[in-house]
C-alpha positions as CSV (number, residue, x, y, z in Angstrom):
1,X,-102.2,184.6,20.4
2,X,-101.9,180.8,20.3
3,X,-105.5,180.5,21.4
4,X,-106.6,182.7,18.5
5,X,-104.7,180.7,16.0
6,X,-106.2,177.4,17.3
7,X,-109.7,178.8,17.3
8,X,-109.2,180.0,13.7
9,X,-108.1,176.6,12.6
10,X,-111.0,174.9,14.3
11,X,-113.4,177.4,12.7
12,X,-112.0,176.8,9.2
13,X,-112.2,173.0,9.8
14,X,-115.8,173.2,10.9
15,X,-116.7,175.3,7.9
16,X,-115.0,172.9,5.7
17,X,-116.9,169.9,7.2
18,X,-120.2,171.7,6.8
19,X,-119.3,172.7,3.3
20,X,-118.3,169.1,2.4
21,X,-121.5,167.7,4.0
22,X,-123.7,170.2,2.0
23,X,-121.7,169.3,-1.2
24,X,-122.3,165.6,-0.5
25,X,-126.0,166.1,0.0
26,X,-126.2,168.2,-3.2
27,X,-124.4,165.6,-5.2
28,X,-126.8,162.9,-3.9
29,X,-129.8,165.0,-4.9
30,X,-128.3,165.6,-8.4
31,X,-127.8,161.8,-8.8
32,X,-131.4,161.1,-7.7
33,X,-132.7,163.7,-10.2
34,X,-130.6,162.2,-13.0
35,X,-131.9,158.7,-12.2
36,X,-135.4,160.1,-12.3
37,X,-134.8,161.7,-15.6
38,X,-133.2,158.6,-16.9
39,X,-136.2,156.5,-15.8
40,X,-138.6,158.9,-17.4
41,X,-136.6,158.9,-20.6
42,X,-135.4,155.3,-20.9
43,X,-137.6,153.2,-18.5
44,X,-140.2,152.3,-21.1
45,X,-137.4,151.3,-23.5
46,X,-135.8,149.1,-21.0
47,X,-139.0,147.3,-20.1
48,X,-139.8,146.9,-23.8
49,X,-136.4,145.4,-24.5
50,X,-136.7,143.0,-21.5
51,X,-140.2,142.1,-22.6
52,X,-139.1,141.1,-26.1
53,X,-136.2,139.0,-24.7
54,X,-138.4,137.2,-22.2
55,X,-141.0,136.4,-24.8
56,X,-138.3,135.0,-27.1
57,X,-137.1,132.8,-24.2
58,X,-140.7,131.8,-23.5
59,X,-140.4,133.2,-19.9
60,X,-144.1,134.1,-19.7
61,X,-144.0,134.7,-16.0
62,X,-141.5,137.5,-16.4
63,X,-143.4,138.9,-19.4
64,X,-146.6,139.3,-17.4
65,X,-144.7,140.9,-14.6
66,X,-143.0,143.4,-17.0
67,X,-146.4,144.2,-18.6
68,X,-147.9,145.1,-15.2
69,X,-144.9,147.4,-14.6
70,X,-145.2,149.0,-18.0
71,X,-149.0,149.5,-17.4
72,X,-148.5,151.2,-14.1
73,X,-145.5,153.4,-15.0
74,X,-145.5,154.0,-18.7
75,X,-149.0,153.5,-20.1
76,X,-148.7,156.8,-22.0
77,X,-145.5,155.6,-23.8
78,X,-145.4,155.0,-27.5
79,X,-144.0,151.5,-26.7
80,X,-146.9,150.5,-24.5
81,X,-148.9,149.2,-27.5
82,X,-146.0,146.9,-28.5
83,X,-145.7,145.6,-25.0
84,X,-149.4,145.0,-24.9
85,X,-149.2,143.1,-28.1
86,X,-146.6,140.8,-26.7
87,X,-148.6,140.4,-23.5
88,X,-151.7,139.3,-25.6
89,X,-149.5,136.7,-27.3
90,X,-148.4,135.4,-24.0
91,X,-152.0,135.1,-22.7
92,X,-153.0,133.3,-26.0
93,X,-150.0,130.9,-25.7
94,X,-150.8,130.0,-22.1
95,X,-154.5,129.3,-23.0
96,X,-153.4,127.1,-25.9
97,X,-151.0,125.2,-23.6
98,X,-153.7,124.8,-20.9
99,X,-156.1,123.4,-23.5
100,X,-153.5,120.9,-24.9
101,X,-152.8,119.8,-21.3
102,X,-156.5,119.3,-20.7
103,X,-157.0,117.3,-23.9
104,X,-153.9,115.2,-23.1
105,X,-155.2,114.5,-19.5
106,X,-158.6,113.6,-20.9
107,X,-156.9,111.2,-23.4
108,X,-154.9,109.6,-20.7
109,X,-158.0,109.2,-18.5
110,X,-159.8,107.4,-21.3
111,X,-156.8,105.2,-22.0
112,X,-156.7,104.2,-18.3
113,X,-160.4,103.6,-18.2
114,X,-160.3,101.5,-21.4
115,X,-157.4,99.4,-19.9
116,X,-159.4,98.9,-16.7
117,X,-162.4,97.7,-18.6
118,X,-160.2,95.2,-20.5
119,X,-158.8,93.5,-17.4
120,X,-160.1,90.2,-16.1
121,X,-161.8,90.9,-12.7
122,X,-162.4,88.4,-10.0
123,X,-164.0,89.1,-6.6
124,X,-163.1,87.2,-3.5
125,X,-166.2,87.5,-1.4
126,X,-164.4,85.9,1.6
127,X,-161.5,88.3,1.7
128,X,-163.5,91.2,0.2
129,X,-160.8,91.7,-2.4
130,X,-161.2,92.4,-6.1
131,X,-158.3,91.0,-8.2
132,X,-157.5,92.5,-11.6
133,X,-155.3,90.6,-14.1
134,X,-154.3,91.1,-17.7
135,X,-156.6,89.8,-20.4
136,X,-154.0,88.1,-22.7
137,X,-153.2,85.0,-20.7
138,X,-153.5,83.3,-17.4
139,X,-150.2,83.1,-15.6
140,X,-150.0,79.5,-14.3
141,X,-147.1,78.7,-12.2
142,X,-145.8,76.0,-14.6
143,X,-144.8,78.5,-17.3
144,X,-142.0,80.8,-18.2
145,X,-143.8,84.1,-17.8
146,X,-143.7,87.5,-16.1
147,X,-147.0,89.2,-15.2
148,X,-148.4,92.0,-13.1
149,X,-151.7,92.1,-11.3
150,X,-153.3,94.1,-8.5
151,X,-155.9,93.8,-5.7
152,X,-158.3,96.4,-4.5
153,X,-160.2,96.5,-1.2
154,X,-161.9,99.7,0.0
155,X,-159.5,102.5,-0.3
156,X,-156.5,100.2,-0.6
157,X,-155.0,99.1,-3.9
158,X,-151.7,97.2,-4.3
159,X,-149.6,95.7,-7.1
160,X,-148.1,92.2,-7.3
161,X,-145.5,90.8,-9.6
162,X,-145.3,87.1,-10.6
163,X,-142.2,85.5,-12.3
164,X,-142.0,81.8,-13.0
165,X,-139.8,79.1,-14.6
166,X,-140.8,75.8,-16.1
167,X,-138.4,73.2,-17.4
168,X,-137.0,69.6,-17.2
169,X,-134.4,70.5,-14.6
170,X,-134.3,72.7,-11.5
171,X,-132.4,76.0,-11.7
172,X,-132.7,76.7,-8.0
173,X,-133.0,80.4,-8.6
174,X,-132.2,82.8,-5.7
175,X,-132.2,86.0,-7.7
176,X,-134.7,87.6,-10.1
177,X,-134.0,90.4,-12.5
178,X,-135.9,92.5,-15.0
179,X,-133.9,94.3,-17.7
180,X,-134.4,96.5,-20.8
181,X,-132.0,98.3,-23.0
182,X,-129.1,97.9,-20.5
183,X,-131.2,98.9,-17.5
184,X,-131.5,96.2,-14.9
185,X,-133.6,95.9,-11.7
186,X,-133.3,93.2,-9.2
187,X,-136.6,92.0,-7.8
188,X,-135.9,91.3,-4.2
189,X,-137.7,88.4,-2.6
190,X,-137.5,86.2,0.5
191,X,-136.7,82.6,-0.8
192,X,-138.5,81.1,2.2
193,X,-141.7,83.2,2.1
194,X,-142.0,84.4,-1.5
195,X,-140.7,81.5,-3.5
196,X,-142.6,78.3,-4.4
197,X,-141.6,75.2,-6.3
198,X,-143.3,72.0,-7.6
199,X,-142.6,69.1,-9.9
200,X,-144.8,66.6,-11.7
201,X,-144.6,64.2,-14.6
202,X,-141.0,64.8,-15.2
203,X,-141.3,68.6,-15.2
204,X,-140.3,71.1,-12.6
205,X,-141.3,74.7,-11.9
206,X,-140.2,77.5,-9.6
207,X,-141.9,80.8,-9.1
208,X,-142.2,84.0,-7.0
209,X,-145.2,86.1,-6.3
210,X,-144.2,89.4,-4.6
211,X,-145.5,92.8,-3.7
212,X,-144.3,95.7,-5.9
213,X,-142.5,98.6,-4.3
214,X,-142.8,102.2,-5.7
215,X,-139.3,102.1,-7.3
216,X,-140.1,98.7,-9.0
217,X,-143.4,100.2,-10.2
218,X,-141.6,103.1,-11.8
219,X,-139.2,100.7,-13.4
220,X,-142.0,98.6,-14.8
221,X,-143.6,101.6,-16.5
222,X,-140.5,102.0,-18.6
223,X,-139.6,98.3,-18.8
224,X,-142.9,97.3,-20.4
225,X,-142.6,99.8,-23.3
226,X,-139.3,98.2,-24.5
227,X,-139.1,95.5,-27.1
228,X,-136.0,94.4,-25.4
229,X,-137.6,93.6,-22.1
230,X,-136.2,90.5,-20.4
231,X,-136.5,88.5,-17.3
232,X,-133.7,86.4,-15.7
233,X,-134.0,83.9,-12.9
234,X,-130.6,83.0,-11.5
235,X,-129.2,80.6,-8.9
236,X,-127.3,77.4,-9.4
237,X,-128.4,77.8,-13.1
238,X,-130.0,80.6,-15.0
239,X,-133.0,81.1,-17.2
240,X,-133.2,84.3,-19.4
241,X,-136.3,85.1,-21.5
242,X,-137.4,87.9,-23.7
243,X,-140.9,89.0,-22.8
244,X,-143.6,88.5,-25.5
245,X,-145.9,91.4,-26.6
246,X,-148.7,89.9,-24.5
247,X,-146.5,90.0,-21.4
248,X,-145.4,93.6,-22.0
249,X,-148.9,94.8,-23.0
250,X,-150.4,93.0,-20.1
251,X,-148.1,94.9,-17.7
252,X,-149.0,98.2,-19.4
253,X,-152.8,97.5,-19.2
254,X,-152.5,96.5,-15.5
255,X,-150.6,99.6,-14.6
256,X,-153.2,101.8,-16.5
257,X,-156.0,100.0,-14.8
258,X,-154.2,100.4,-11.4
259,X,-153.9,104.1,-12.1
260,X,-157.6,104.3,-12.9
261,X,-158.7,102.7,-9.6
262,X,-156.2,104.8,-7.6
263,X,-157.3,108.0,-9.3
264,X,-161.0,107.2,-9.2
265,X,-161.3,107.4,-13.0
266,X,-164.9,106.6,-14.1
């Protein structure tokens, strides 16, 4: 009797498990069908809405992706023509942007070439180096000036920066700075190898002529555009000087000429 009761309980349980499993599978299929119906009914509307939002946000990459999806899945929808219109606007906008970038690149190329052609060029036939300097002044050591120049030999091109002081008394500078609009960059140099000094006729002068690192180069590109560009040579005493237009424009022209040589602009 007990065995019969136990078997009955087991049978009911098994039937219940089978029933629940079938019920779960059935519910899963119902959900899948509902999702398919929802996709057929509202998929095009969702893509259309996302397309409009992406276009307003100028997310053209997403717009093109959504258009492809709409074309593949809902090309027969009434909303497809509107999505296509937005897509055409995206293509037009990208073409216009590409053309503006091309014109800007061409303008920059011409500016660099023009700057290169303005520079004073001197060829050292012994060292095989061509030196390029600004056309506005010659930077003699006995002057209060800042200038940039560069050398080119074969595939190598390098920038050099010159900063000098001239006066009645020594300042014995050990630090050099360039500054503009509150931004200051120290020009690091070796006082034994990079610095020179001289005196004559009651006057004295001190100067440095150093290679330009990539971070100083980046700084100079901003520095030369500021009307507040300054140099300071500091040691026992200090000398601070605002750069003239010639000095600033000379730096800009040298940098543009340097770019032209580096980029092979002709």
